[in-house]
C-alpha positions as CSV (number, residue, x, y, z in Angstrom):
1,M,15.8,19.9,27.7
2,S,14.7,19.7,24.0
3,N,16.5,17.3,21.6
4,P,17.6,19.1,18.5
5,D,17.5,15.8,16.5
6,I,13.7,15.5,17.1
7,P,11.5,17.5,14.8
8,T,9.1,19.9,16.4
9,D,6.1,19.4,14.2
10,P,4.4,16.0,14.8
11,S,2.7,16.0,11.4
12,T,6.1,15.8,9.7
13,M,7.5,13.0,12.0
14,T,7.9,9.4,11.2
15,A,6.6,6.7,13.5
16,V,10.2,6.0,14.7
17,E,10.7,9.7,15.4
18,L,7.5,9.8,17.4
19,V,8.5,6.8,19.5
20,S,11.9,8.4,20.1
21,A,10.2,11.6,21.2
22,Y,7.9,9.7,23.6
23,T,10.9,7.9,25.0
24,A,12.8,11.1,25.5
25,G,9.8,12.8,27.1
26,A,9.9,15.5,24.4
27,L,6.4,14.8,23.2
28,S,3.4,12.9,24.4
29,P,1.0,10.7,22.4
30,V,-1.8,13.2,23.2
31,E,0.2,16.2,21.8
32,A,1.2,14.2,18.7
33,T,-2.4,13.0,18.1
34,Q,-3.9,16.5,18.5
35,A,-1.3,18.0,16.2
36,I,-2.2,15.4,13.5
37,L,-5.9,15.9,14.0
38,D,-5.3,19.6,13.5
39,A,-3.5,18.9,10.3
40,I,-6.3,16.7,9.1
41,A,-8.8,19.5,9.8
42,E,-6.6,22.0,8.0
43,R,-5.5,20.0,5.0
44,D,-8.0,17.3,4.2
45,D,-10.6,19.5,2.5
46,A,-8.1,19.9,-0.4
47,V,-7.1,16.2,-0.6
48,N,-10.1,14.2,0.6
49,A,-8.0,11.4,2.0
50,Y,-10.3,10.4,4.9
51,C,-13.9,9.1,4.7
52,L,-14.1,9.0,8.5
53,V,-12.2,10.9,11.3
54,D,-12.9,10.2,14.9
55,P,-11.1,12.8,17.1
56,E,-12.8,11.8,20.3
57,R,-11.8,8.1,20.0
58,A,-8.3,9.0,18.9
59,L,-7.7,11.2,21.9
60,V,-9.1,8.6,24.3
61,Q,-6.6,6.1,22.9
62,A,-3.8,8.7,23.0
63,K,-4.5,9.4,26.7
64,E,-4.4,5.7,27.5
65,S,-1.1,5.4,25.7
66,E,0.3,8.5,27.5
67,Q,-0.5,6.8,30.8
68,R,1.3,3.7,29.7
69,W,4.4,5.7,28.7
70,H,4.3,7.6,32.1
71,S,4.0,4.3,34.0
72,G,6.8,2.6,32.0
73,H,4.5,-0.2,30.7
74,V,4.5,0.5,27.0
75,R,2.3,-2.0,25.2
76,G,4.0,-2.4,21.8
77,L,6.5,-1.3,19.2
78,L,4.5,1.8,18.1
79,D,2.4,2.5,21.2
80,G,0.8,5.9,20.9
81,V,1.7,6.4,17.2
82,P,-1.3,7.6,15.2
83,I,-2.4,5.5,12.2
84,S,-5.1,5.6,9.6
85,I,-6.8,2.4,8.2
86,K,-8.1,1.9,4.7
87,D,-11.9,1.5,4.7
88,V,-11.8,-2.1,3.6
89,F,-10.7,-3.5,7.0
90,L,-13.3,-4.3,9.6
91,T,-12.7,-2.0,12.6
92,E,-14.8,-2.4,15.7
93,G,-17.1,0.6,16.2
94,W,-16.6,2.1,12.8
95,P,-18.5,1.4,9.6
96,T,-16.6,-0.4,6.8
97,R,-18.5,0.8,3.7
98,R,-15.7,0.1,1.3
99,G,-16.6,3.2,-0.7
100,S,-20.0,1.8,-1.6
101,R,-23.5,3.2,-1.3
102,A,-24.8,-0.4,-1.3
103,I,-23.3,-1.0,2.2
104,A,-25.3,0.5,5.1
105,A,-23.4,2.4,7.8
106,D,-26.1,2.2,10.5
107,V,-25.7,-1.4,11.5
108,P,-23.5,-2.9,14.3
109,W,-19.8,-3.1,13.6
110,P,-18.5,-5.3,16.4
111,V,-15.5,-7.0,14.8
112,D,-11.9,-6.1,14.2
113,S,-10.1,-7.5,11.2
114,P,-6.7,-9.0,12.0
115,V,-5.1,-5.8,10.8
116,A,-7.2,-3.6,13.2
117,A,-6.8,-6.1,16.0
118,H,-3.0,-6.2,15.8
119,L,-2.7,-2.4,15.6
120,R,-5.1,-2.0,18.5
121,A,-3.1,-4.6,20.6
122,D,0.1,-2.7,19.9
123,G,-1.4,0.5,21.4
124,M,-1.6,2.5,18.2
125,V,-3.9,5.5,18.0
126,F,-6.7,5.1,15.4
127,L,-7.3,8.4,13.6
128,G,-9.9,7.3,11.1
129,K,-10.5,5.4,7.9
130,T,-9.1,6.4,4.5
131,A,-11.0,6.6,1.2
132,T,-11.1,3.8,-1.4
133,P,-12.8,3.5,-4.7
134,E,-15.9,1.3,-4.5
135,L,-14.8,-2.2,-3.2
136,A,-11.2,-1.2,-4.0
137,W,-11.8,-2.2,-7.6
138,K,-9.6,0.3,-9.5
139,A,-6.2,2.1,-9.3
140,T,-7.6,5.6,-8.7
141,T,-9.6,6.7,-5.7
142,D,-13.0,8.2,-6.3
143,S,-16.5,7.0,-5.6
144,A,-20.1,8.3,-5.5
145,L,-20.0,7.8,-1.8
146,N,-16.8,9.7,-0.9
147,G,-15.9,11.8,-3.9
148,V,-12.4,12.3,-5.5
149,T,-9.2,11.8,-3.5
150,R,-6.5,14.1,-4.7
151,N,-2.7,14.0,-4.7
152,P,-1.1,16.2,-2.0
153,V,1.8,17.0,-4.3
154,D,-0.6,18.5,-6.9
155,P,-4.3,18.4,-6.1
156,T,-5.3,18.5,-9.7
157,R,-3.7,15.0,-10.0
158,T,-4.9,11.6,-8.9
159,A,-3.5,10.1,-5.7
160,G,-3.7,6.7,-7.4
161,G,-5.6,3.8,-5.9
162,S,-7.1,1.8,-4.6
163,S,-5.3,2.8,-1.4
164,G,-5.2,6.4,-2.5
165,G,-6.7,7.7,0.7
166,S,-3.9,6.1,2.7
167,A,-1.2,7.4,0.4
168,A,-2.6,10.9,0.4
169,A,-3.0,11.0,4.2
170,V,0.7,9.9,4.8
171,A,2.1,12.2,2.1
172,A,0.1,15.2,3.4
173,G,1.2,14.8,7.0
174,M,-2.2,13.6,8.1
175,G,-0.8,10.6,10.0
176,P,2.7,9.1,9.7
177,V,1.6,5.6,8.7
178,S,-1.4,3.8,7.2
179,V,-2.4,0.3,6.1
180,G,-3.7,-0.5,2.6
181,T,-4.5,-3.4,0.4
182,D,-3.0,-4.4,-2.9
183,G,-4.7,-6.7,-5.5
184,G,-3.0,-5.4,-8.6
185,G,-0.8,-2.6,-7.4
186,S,-3.2,-0.8,-5.0
187,I,-0.5,0.0,-2.4
188,R,2.4,0.5,-4.8
189,I,0.6,2.7,-7.4
190,P,-0.5,5.4,-4.9
191,A,2.8,5.2,-3.0
192,A,4.6,6.0,-6.3
193,F,2.2,8.8,-7.3
194,C,2.3,10.5,-3.8
195,G,6.1,10.0,-3.1
196,I,5.9,7.6,-0.2
197,V,6.8,4.0,0.6
198,G,4.3,1.2,-0.1
199,F,5.0,-2.5,0.6
200,K,3.1,-5.5,-0.7
201,P,4.4,-8.5,1.2
202,T,4.3,-12.1,0.1
203,H,0.7,-13.3,-0.1
204,G,-0.5,-14.6,3.3
205,R,2.2,-12.8,5.3
206,I,-0.4,-10.5,6.8
207,P,-3.5,-12.4,7.7
208,L,-6.9,-11.3,6.3
209,Y,-10.4,-11.7,7.6
210,P,-12.9,-11.9,6.0
211,A,-11.2,-13.7,3.1
212,S,-10.8,-11.4,0.1
213,P,-12.9,-12.4,-2.9
214,F,-9.9,-11.6,-5.0
215,G,-8.2,-14.6,-3.4
216,P,-4.5,-15.1,-4.1
217,L,-4.3,-11.6,-5.7
218,A,-5.1,-9.9,-2.4
219,H,-2.4,-8.6,0.0
220,A,-2.4,-6.1,2.9
221,G,0.6,-3.9,3.6
222,P,2.1,-0.8,5.2
223,M,2.2,2.7,3.7
224,T,4.7,4.9,5.3
225,R,7.2,7.7,4.8
226,T,10.3,5.5,5.4
227,V,11.2,1.8,4.9
228,E,12.0,1.6,8.6
229,D,8.5,2.5,9.6
230,A,7.2,-0.1,7.1
231,A,9.4,-2.8,8.7
232,L,8.1,-2.0,12.2
233,L,4.5,-2.1,11.0
234,M,5.3,-5.5,9.3
235,D,6.3,-6.9,12.7
236,I,2.9,-5.9,14.0
237,L,0.7,-6.8,11.1
238,S,2.2,-10.2,10.3
239,L,1.4,-11.6,13.7
240,P,-0.8,-14.7,13.4
241,D,-4.6,-14.8,13.4
242,P,-6.6,-18.1,13.3
243,R,-9.3,-16.6,11.1
244,D,-7.1,-16.8,8.0
245,P,-6.4,-20.4,7.0
246,T,-4.1,-19.3,4.1
247,A,-1.8,-17.2,6.4
248,Q,1.9,-18.0,6.6
249,P,3.4,-19.2,9.9
250,P,5.1,-16.6,12.1
251,T,8.5,-15.5,11.0
252,I,11.6,-16.7,12.9
253,T,13.3,-13.3,12.8
254,T,11.9,-9.8,12.9
255,F,11.7,-7.5,10.0
256,R,13.2,-4.6,12.0
257,G,16.0,-7.0,13.1
258,E,16.9,-7.8,9.5
259,L,16.5,-4.3,8.1
260,H,20.2,-3.3,8.4
261,R,21.7,-6.5,7.0
262,D,24.5,-6.0,4.5
263,V,23.0,-6.1,1.0
264,R,26.1,-5.0,-0.9
265,G,27.1,-7.5,-3.4
266,L,23.6,-8.7,-4.2
267,T,22.8,-9.2,-7.9
268,V,20.1,-6.8,-9.0
269,A,18.3,-7.2,-12.3
270,Y,17.1,-4.0,-13.7
271,S,14.3,-4.3,-16.2
272,P,13.3,-0.9,-17.5
273,T,10.2,-2.2,-19.4
274,L,9.7,-5.9,-18.4
275,G,10.2,-6.4,-22.2
276,F,6.7,-5.1,-23.1
277,V,5.9,-1.8,-21.3
278,D,5.9,1.7,-22.9
279,V,7.4,4.0,-20.3
280,D,7.2,7.8,-20.1
281,P,10.7,9.2,-20.9
282,E,10.9,11.2,-17.6
283,V,9.9,8.2,-15.5
284,S,12.5,6.1,-17.4
285,S,15.2,8.7,-16.8
286,V,14.5,9.1,-13.1
287,V,14.4,5.4,-12.4
288,G,17.4,4.7,-14.6
289,N,19.5,7.4,-12.8
290,A,18.5,5.9,-9.4
291,V,19.6,2.5,-10.5
292,E,22.9,3.9,-11.6
293,R,23.5,5.3,-8.2
294,L,22.7,2.0,-6.6
295,A,25.2,0.3,-9.0
296,G,27.8,2.8,-7.8
297,A,27.0,2.0,-4.1
298,G,28.0,-1.7,-4.1
299,L,25.1,-3.5,-5.8
300,R,25.8,-5.7,-8.9
301,V,23.3,-4.4,-11.4
302,V,22.6,-6.1,-14.7
303,N,20.0,-5.3,-17.3
304,A,17.7,-8.3,-17.6
305,D,14.0,-8.9,-18.4
306,P,12.3,-11.8,-16.6
307,G,11.0,-13.3,-19.8
308,F,7.2,-13.5,-19.5
309,T,4.7,-11.7,-21.7
310,D,2.1,-9.3,-20.6
311,P,-0.5,-11.3,-18.5
312,L,-3.1,-8.5,-18.7
313,A,-5.9,-10.8,-19.9
314,A,-5.3,-13.4,-17.2
315,F,-5.2,-10.7,-14.5
316,E,-8.4,-9.0,-15.8
317,D,-10.2,-12.4,-15.8
318,L,-9.2,-13.1,-12.2
319,W,-10.0,-9.6,-11.1
320,A,-13.5,-9.8,-12.7
321,A,-14.2,-13.2,-11.1
322,G,-13.3,-11.8,-7.7
323,A,-15.5,-8.7,-8.1
324,A,-18.5,-10.8,-9.3
325,T,-18.1,-13.2,-6.4
326,L,-18.2,-10.3,-4.0
327,L,-21.0,-8.4,-5.7
328,S,-23.2,-11.5,-6.1
329,K,-23.7,-11.4,-2.3
330,F,-25.0,-7.8,-2.3
331,P,-28.7,-7.1,-1.9
332,A,-31.0,-7.1,-5.0
333,G,-30.8,-3.8,-6.9
334,S,-27.1,-3.2,-6.0
335,R,-26.1,-3.3,-9.7
336,E,-27.7,0.0,-10.3
337,L,-26.0,1.6,-7.3
338,V,-22.4,0.6,-8.0
339,D,-19.8,2.5,-10.0
340,P,-20.6,1.9,-13.7
341,G,-17.0,0.7,-14.4
342,L,-17.3,-1.8,-11.5
343,G,-20.7,-2.9,-12.9
344,E,-19.0,-3.7,-16.2
345,V,-16.3,-5.8,-14.4
346,W,-19.2,-7.5,-12.4
347,D,-20.8,-8.5,-15.7
348,R,-17.6,-9.8,-17.1
349,G,-16.9,-11.9,-14.0
350,A,-20.4,-13.2,-13.9
351,N,-20.1,-14.5,-17.4
352,L,-16.6,-16.0,-17.0
353,G,-16.6,-19.8,-17.2
354,A,-14.7,-22.1,-15.0
355,V,-12.3,-23.1,-17.8
356,A,-11.4,-19.4,-18.5
357,Y,-10.8,-18.9,-14.7
358,L,-8.6,-21.9,-14.5
359,D,-6.7,-20.9,-17.6
360,A,-6.0,-17.5,-15.9
361,R,-4.8,-19.3,-12.8
362,A,-2.5,-21.4,-14.9
363,T,-1.0,-18.3,-16.5
364,A,-0.3,-17.0,-13.0
365,A,1.4,-20.2,-12.1
366,D,3.5,-20.1,-15.3
367,I,4.7,-16.6,-14.5
368,G,5.5,-17.8,-11.0
369,I,7.7,-20.5,-12.4
370,V,9.5,-18.1,-14.7
371,M,10.1,-15.7,-11.8
372,G,11.3,-18.6,-9.5
373,A,13.9,-19.5,-12.1
374,F,14.8,-15.8,-12.7
375,H,15.6,-15.3,-9.0
376,T,18.1,-18.2,-9.0
377,A,20.4,-15.9,-10.9
378,H,19.1,-12.5,-9.7
379,D,18.5,-11.7,-6.0
380,V,15.9,-9.0,-6.8
381,L,14.3,-7.3,-9.7
382,I,14.0,-3.5,-10.0
383,T,11.5,-1.8,-12.3
384,P,9.7,1.5,-12.4
385,T,6.6,1.2,-10.2
386,V,4.3,2.9,-12.7
387,P,5.3,3.8,-16.3
388,I,3.6,7.3,-16.1
389,P,3.4,10.1,-13.5
390,A,0.1,10.9,-11.8
391,F,-2.5,12.1,-14.2
392,A,-5.6,14.2,-13.8
393,A,-7.8,13.4,-10.8
394,G,-11.3,12.0,-11.4
395,Y,-10.4,9.7,-14.3
396,D,-9.9,6.0,-14.4
397,V,-7.3,6.2,-17.2
398,P,-5.2,9.1,-18.4
399,P,-7.4,11.5,-20.4
400,G,-6.8,11.2,-24.1
401,S,-4.9,8.0,-23.7
402,G,-7.5,5.8,-25.5
403,L,-7.0,3.1,-22.8
404,R,-10.1,1.2,-21.8
405,S,-9.2,0.0,-18.3
406,W,-6.9,0.9,-15.4
407,P,-4.7,-2.2,-15.5
408,Q,-3.5,-1.1,-19.0
409,W,-1.6,1.8,-17.5
410,T,0.0,-0.1,-14.6
411,P,1.7,-3.2,-16.1
412,F,4.6,-3.2,-13.7
413,T,2.5,-4.0,-10.7
414,Y,-0.2,-6.6,-11.4
415,P,2.2,-9.4,-12.6
416,F,3.6,-9.6,-9.1
417,N,0.1,-10.1,-7.6
418,L,-0.3,-13.0,-9.9
419,T,3.0,-14.5,-8.6
420,Q,2.3,-13.4,-5.0
421,Q,5.8,-12.0,-4.6
422,P,6.9,-9.3,-2.2
423,A,7.3,-5.9,-3.9
424,I,7.9,-2.4,-2.6
425,S,7.7,1.0,-4.1
426,I,10.1,3.7,-2.8
427,P,10.6,7.2,-4.1
428,A,13.2,7.4,-6.9
429,G,13.0,11.2,-7.7
430,V,10.6,13.6,-9.4
431,T,9.8,14.7,-12.9
432,S,10.7,18.1,-14.2
433,G,7.2,19.2,-13.1
434,G,7.8,17.9,-9.5
435,L,5.7,14.8,-9.7
436,P,7.0,11.8,-7.7
437,V,8.3,8.7,-9.5
438,G,8.5,5.4,-7.8
439,M,11.0,2.6,-8.1
440,Q,9.7,-1.0,-7.5
441,I,11.9,-3.7,-5.9
442,V,10.6,-7.3,-6.3
443,G,12.0,-10.3,-4.5
444,P,11.4,-14.0,-4.5
445,R,8.4,-15.3,-2.6
446,H,9.0,-15.3,1.2
447,S,11.9,-12.8,0.9
448,D,10.1,-10.0,2.5
449,D,13.0,-9.2,4.9
450,L,15.4,-9.0,1.9
451,V,13.2,-6.7,0.0
452,L,12.8,-4.4,3.0
453,A,16.6,-4.4,3.7
454,L,17.5,-3.6,0.1
455,A,14.8,-0.9,0.0
456,R,16.2,0.7,3.1
457,Y,19.7,0.6,1.6
458,A,18.4,2.2,-1.6
459,E,16.5,4.8,0.3
460,A,19.6,5.9,2.1
461,I,21.6,6.0,-1.1
462,L,19.0,8.0,-3.0
463,A,18.6,10.4,-0.1
464,D,22.2,11.5,-0.2
């Protein structure tokens, strides 16, 4: 007998809904996987979210999962749920080219990153790898290798980046969940532009291997349609891996177990501009209205800016140093192959002295101290995720803006990579033209469970 509460189209279902359907016997992992593969074949030409799709491998994994469900020996929390993986994570048997023509595909790929290993151990079904700009260097997703990734809401617009392929895949119904990376907003920006959930946990909460050249800026995290799916993925992705010496110890509680804690009465600081950001009026209105609804639903909302100035220069120095460190290991002649904008960042990083680098690290530490003090009075901080809606696809900065670099149009995100705090983007509403607007929730370091719980509460309030 069919369950009227379970959707009939697997491409629209969340991970939790898929597991519920498997449990009820209303759907099998093979049926779900095939439906999503069909959706990819039908929809991805217009979006270009994937740089690799492997139907044969996905269906083998789905059949193995189906057998486990039939035998009653389910492997993990999301056994049989299809997932895509950003093409920066090593994945056994698949090339990890990171959007770069300088990385050869036809070499052995025998190693799983911690992210891929944990997803595989849980029994998830690997659909393929999602597009990234070259070496994930910018906040839009296009490369000479893979072309331009477009926004499913409006394909003339950017999906954002650098996890734009993952965001577009989830938003377009080409897989319920994905995993991205975030060094300056690369999960949260495309999540906001595409109207999905994107979570950057505290640095080190999800182990990474190989170590990112962007060091303490680098985070991995889930990209999903719901906060609940993000919490479930966090319980999988945050399992320990000995290859990351900077990883945090395992959590005492589970993220899914803390998701429904009572957050009413928390003190929420709302900072519409961080004290220095120019915000599009429609974005400001959408997020402001969302915050008003939260204030009417039991949260103590106060207007307060954290008190730091724009750390753009420090962020760009650290970003350039990371890019130069990575690119210096590439074969001779790679400078001519990489994205011209990335080449400029490479040159900047290569000429950055040790004193300038340490000064930038000191700025990051200072902001961390400011935020630590701020959170003694305010449980969380809410801001817009991005101060503008998605702009034309194929550009690094909004056409006609006069901006020189991508961090200039996303000043709400990179400060919290400098401080390594958990931050999530959830949908807050849409502009008059129907473009999604994201709301960012930032918590103190190591408060990942609190950020997810408040995001789930806000998600429910805003959905009513």
